[in-house]
N, C-alpha and C positions, 0 to 999 in steps of 0.2 A: 531522284529523290524518292525515298520509300515512305510508306504510310506510317502513321504513329504506332499502329499495332506491331508492325514489323520492327520498328526501332525499339519498342519496349521489349519485344521478345529477344532481340539481339543483346540488349543491355542486361536482361535477366539471365541470359546464358553465360555472361561473363562473371556473374557473382559466384564466388567460391562457397561451397557448403561449410557449415560450422564444424570445426573439429571437436571431437569429444575428448575429454580428459579422463584418464584412468583414475579410479578412486584412490589409489595409493599415492598419486602424485600431488594431491591437493594438500599442501602444507601451510597455506595461509588462512585456514579456517579460524585459528585462535588469535589472529592479529587484532580483530575487533574487540575481543574480550580484554586483551592487554591495554589497548587504547582507552577503553572504558574505565578500567581500574586506575590508570594514570590520571585521567581527567577527574575522577572522584577524589583521588588523593590531593590533586591540586586545589580542589574546592573545600577541603576540610578546614583549613585555617580560617577562611571566611565564614563558614558555617559555625565554627566554634565561637568566633568573635560575635556573630549575630546572636547566638544563644546566650552568651554571657551578658551582652548589652540588654537583651530583652528581660533577662532575669533581674538585672540591676534596675531597670525602669519599673518593673512590676513591684519589686521590693521597695523602691523609693515611694511609690504611691501607697504601699501598705504602711509605711512609717508615717506618712502624712495623716492617715486616718486615726492613728493612735493618740 
């Protein structure tokens, strides 16, 4: 049975180094931007409904004061 230091060194020796990626091979950098644009387009109908509803409520209060 080995010491804990020896076991830790043996397990650390089995870890593979991180491979580097060449700059030209990274093609997924714009996926986040497309996802963001799709999510914003999905939210537009709700935002438009909220804006129209708020305008209607505010204009209704305006007509009550006249």
